[in-house]
N, C-alpha and C positions, 0 to 999 in steps of 0.2 A: 204515496209520497214518502220519500226517504228523509227521515228527520234525525239529525245528530244533535243531542243535548250535551252541552259542555258545562260541567260544574265541578269546582274544586272539592265539593263535598257531596256525598251520596250514601244512603244506608249501606252498612249498619251505623254509620256516623249519624248523630242526632242533631237537630237544629232546624231552624226555619227554612234555610236555603235547601238543605238536603230533602226536607219534606216536600217543598214545592217542586223540586226537580223530579223526585220520585212520582208525585202525583201527575205531573205532566207526562212523564214517560209512560206510566200505566194508562193514562187517559188516551193518549195518542195511539198507543198500541191497540187498545180495545176498539178504537175507531177504524182500525185497519191499516194504519201507517206502519212502515218499517222503521223501528226506533232503535238507535244505538246511543249509549251514554259513554262519554269520555270523562274520566274522573281520576282522583288520586288513588294510588295503590293502597289497599288496606288488606292485611293478611287475614283479617277476620271475615272478610266478605265471602259469602257463599251464594249459591243459586237461590237459596231461600230469601235472600235480600233483594232479589231482582223481580220486578213485576213480570207477569206472564207475557212472553213474546218480546222481551227487551234484552238486547245484548249489551255487554259492558266491555269497555277497553280501558285498562288501568295503566297509569304512568307513575313511575316513582320519581316525583319531582317535589322539591321543597324549597323554602327560602322566603324572601320578602321583597316587596316593591321598593323599600326604602333605599335611598342612595347609600352606597357602601356595603350593602348586603347582597342583593341580587338572588337569582335562582340557580339551583344546581340539580343534577340528576339527568333523567332521560329527555333532555331538552330537544336535541336534534330529532329523535324518534317521534316526539310529540308534534313538533312543527311539520315534519314530513307527513304525519298522519292527517293533520288539519288541511294542509295544502292539497293533498291528493284524495281526500275523503269523497267517496261516492255518495253525495247527499244533495237533496234539493234545498233543504233548510238546515242551517247551523244556528242553534239557539244557545247563546252564552248566558251564564249567570254571574252577575256581579263584576265590578271593577276591583282593583287592588288584590288580585290573586294570580297565581302562576298560569292558570288555565286560560284566562282572558289575556293577560299581559304578554305571554309568549306567543299566542296565536295572532295577535294584532299585526305584527310585521309581515306575516305570510298570507293574510286573508285575501290579498289581491290575486293570489295564484289560484284561488278557488272560485268556481263558477256558481257555487251555491248562494242562496240568499242569506245574508248574514244579519242576525238579530241579536241585540244585547238587551237583556232584562236586568235593569238596575234594582238592587235591593237596598239602595241608599249609598251615600258617599260620605267619608269622614276624613280623608287624607289632609284636608285643609284645616282641620280643627286642632286646636291645642288640647293635649290630654295631660292630666296630672302625672308627674313622674318623680319618683324618689331620688333619681340620679341627677336630674338637671332641673333647675327651677322652672315651674310653670309648664313643663312638658315641651320646652322650646327645642330640646335636642331632636326628638322624633319629628317635631313639626318642621324643623329646618331640613331634615333629611327627606321629608315628603314633598318639599316644594317642587323639585324637578318633575315629579309625577303629576302634580296639579297643573303645572305649566304645559305638560304634554297632553293633557286630557282633551282639549279641543281637536287636536290632530288625531288622537285615537278614535274619537267619536266618528270621524269622517271615514273610518275603515269599515263601518257598519252601514247596512242599508236602512235599518230601522233601529231606533232606540225606544224601548218600552219602559215606561215608568208606572209605578203602582197607583199614583195619584196625580191629580191636576196641580198639586201643591208645588210651589217654587219658593225656596228660601235659602238662606245662607247656612243652614244646618245640614240635616241629613239629605235634603233635596237640593243641595248645591249643584250637583251634576245636571239636574233638571233645569235649574236656573241658567246654567251655562249653555245647555243645549237650546234653550229658548232663544238665546241671543246669537248663537252661532250656526245652528242647523235645525231650525224650527220645523222645516218640511219633513224631517225624518222622525218626528216624535209621534208615538202612539201611547195611549193610557189604557192599561188593562190591569185590574186589581188582582190581589190574591183571592183565593176562594175557600169554600168550606164544603165538606161532604154532608149535605143536608140529610141524606138517607140514614147516616150513622146515628143521628139523634132521634130517629123514630123507632129504632130497634129496641126490643125488650132485653134488659140485661140484669144480671144478679144485683142485689141490693148493695150498693157501695157502702152505705152507712153501717149496715149489719156486718159486712165483711171486715170492716176496720174499727168496729166498736165505737162508733160515733152515736152518742145518745142525746146530744143537745138538740134543741128545736131547729137551730140554724147551722148550716155548713157554709163556711166562707172558703173559697178555693183560690189557690195560686199555682199555675202550671208554668214552669220555666226551668231551664237548666240552672243549677246553683252557680251563680256568677255575679260578680260585682256590678256588671252592666245591668243585670236584671234587678238588682237592688232589693233582694228579699229582706235585708236588714231593716229597710224602711217599712216594708209591709208588716214585718213582725212587730216593730216598735209601735206602729199606728194601731194595729189590731189589739195588742196587749193593753195599750192606753185606754181603749174602750172598756176593758175590764168587766166583761159581761159573762155571766155563767150560763147563758142560754145559747152560746155560739162556739163552734170549734173551727179554728183555722187549719186547713190542710195544705201543706206544701207538697207538690209532686215535681221532683227534679230528675234529670237523667241518671245521675249517680252521685253518691256522697263524695265530697272532695274537701279541699282545704277551706273553701268558702262556706260549705255546709258546717264544718267544724266551728268556724267563727260564728255562724248563725246559732248553732246549738249552745255555745257559750253565752251569747247574748240572751238567749231564751232563759237560761239558768239564772242570769243576773236579774232579768226583768221579772221573773216569777215571784221574787220576794216582794216587789212593789205592787204587782198586779196578780194576786193569787187566784182570781176567778177565771182568768184567761186560759183557754185550753188550746193546745197546738199539737199537731202531728206532722212529722217529717217522713216522707216516703221517697223511695228511689227505685229505678229500674222497673217501673210499672208498665205492663203491656198496654198497647194503644186501646184495646177494647175496654180495659178497666179505666183508662183515662176518660173515655167517652161516658162510662158509667158515673164517674165522679162529676162530670159536667151535668149530667142528668139529675144528680142528687143535690147539686149545689143551689144555694139561695142567692149568693153574691160572689162575683169574681173580682179579684184585685190584682193589678199589675202596677208596680212602682218603678218600672224601668227608667234608667237614666237616659238611654238612647234607644230608639226604635225607628222603624220605617213604617211598616204596616203589619202589626203583630198578629200572627195567626192565632195565638191563644185567645185574644179578645174576639176575633171572628168566630172561634169555636164557642165561646160563651154566648155570643149573640145567636148563633145557630141553635143552641140549646134553650134559648129563651131566658137566659140568666142575665140580670143587670150587672154591669161592670163599673168598677171605679178604677181610674187610671191617672197616672201623671200625664202632663201635656207633652207627650213624646211622639215624634213623627207626625203622622196624619190622623192620630186618634180622634181629634176633634171632629173629623168628618163622620165618624161612626155614630149613628143613633143608638139608643139603648143603654146609655150609661152616664156616668158623672165624671168629668175631668176635674181632678183635684190636684193643683200644682204643689200645695204644701201639705205637711203632715197634719196640721190642724184641720185643714179642709177634708183630708181623708178620714180622720176620726169622725167628723161631723157627718160625712157621707155614709160611713158604715152604720152609725146610729140611725140615720134617716131611713136607710133601706131596710134595716131590721125592724124598725118601729112602724113603718108604713108599708105593709106588704102589698097593698093595692098599688101604690106608686111603683114598687119594684116590679110587679107583674106587668104594668103598663110599659115600663122601660124594656122589659124582656120581650114584650110583644113587638115593639118597634124594632128592636134589634133583629128578631127573627124575620120580620117582614123585609128588612133590608137585605138579609141573606138570600131570601127567596127571589127577590127582584134584581139583585146586583151581584152578590158575592157567591152564588152557587157555582161550584167547579164546572158543571156542565155548561153554563153560560160563559164562563171564563175560557174554557177550551174552544167553544164556538168562536169567540173573538179571536183567538190565536189562529184557528183555521182560516178565518176570513183574512187575517193579516198575511198569512202565508201565500195566498193567491192574488193579492193586490200589489 
């Protein structure tokens, strides 16, 4: 089967969508399919970033879906490529990006089966803005896109959502699809690489000089949406000398600098708390960090179905998370909407190791029965032929 995966982001870019697109491409190619990826041009991209047997077609396109902005670059070349692509399946990732938005008007010209995988929707939400009160500026500019969404949905043969959840937050598009084109909906979750958590790896604690009894882990790009400032404040408020919090982010940036300043200020109040900030850590070492961890924390403001928590579950590590996306569906952790609840959850998991191990067991079991990538790819292959 010829499969074209369309994603605005792909390695060497980092992030959840890029990782899912890469895993799908690698998995389908390994299963004998002919796989091509259409994505944004990146001068850093080399053959080493591509899974075995996967071809890539890059387009230099940029811009925004917001009214008054629009897209620019190789638009005509991209649309011609989509309309004439020799593919049985075209699998798109996400709304609100050039790769999906520019393809939608020409999809009728393609005989391929068109599938859209939603990673969440937020064009309808107000976002804080320093330039215009309450984020109303960008919210108003996004309204035409929100109004077009039902018509855009009808350009696809199937709409895949990560969860059964329907709400007015990140799952607004699922709510809309339920009302307008229910017959086109499929639910297929994200997955985890279970085998990666069984491999023996170098001792992460020893490599990074962690001598405390407990290791508390946070893996996410340094970003306000991931809200590491809240994770830092909550952990330091626990003020225990027997635990080290390790942040692993893509690379140090302005948000990390803000985080480092906050750490310096909080250290005077909470002298026992130990924190490490890491960047540009290889994937294999990140897996080692999960294997060494006792607790995983995610304080994100907005999520859909976070891969980082799924990885913690696969490693048998209990998690603490804000009530973001569909995290409440995950067994194996504690949902803590407030900072005070996070502090209590950290203390409980560190003080009651038996409770933590039981949560870890539940999370691991869920990955084995539902969130294993092999099961997820099976579900996609079944969708392709129905």
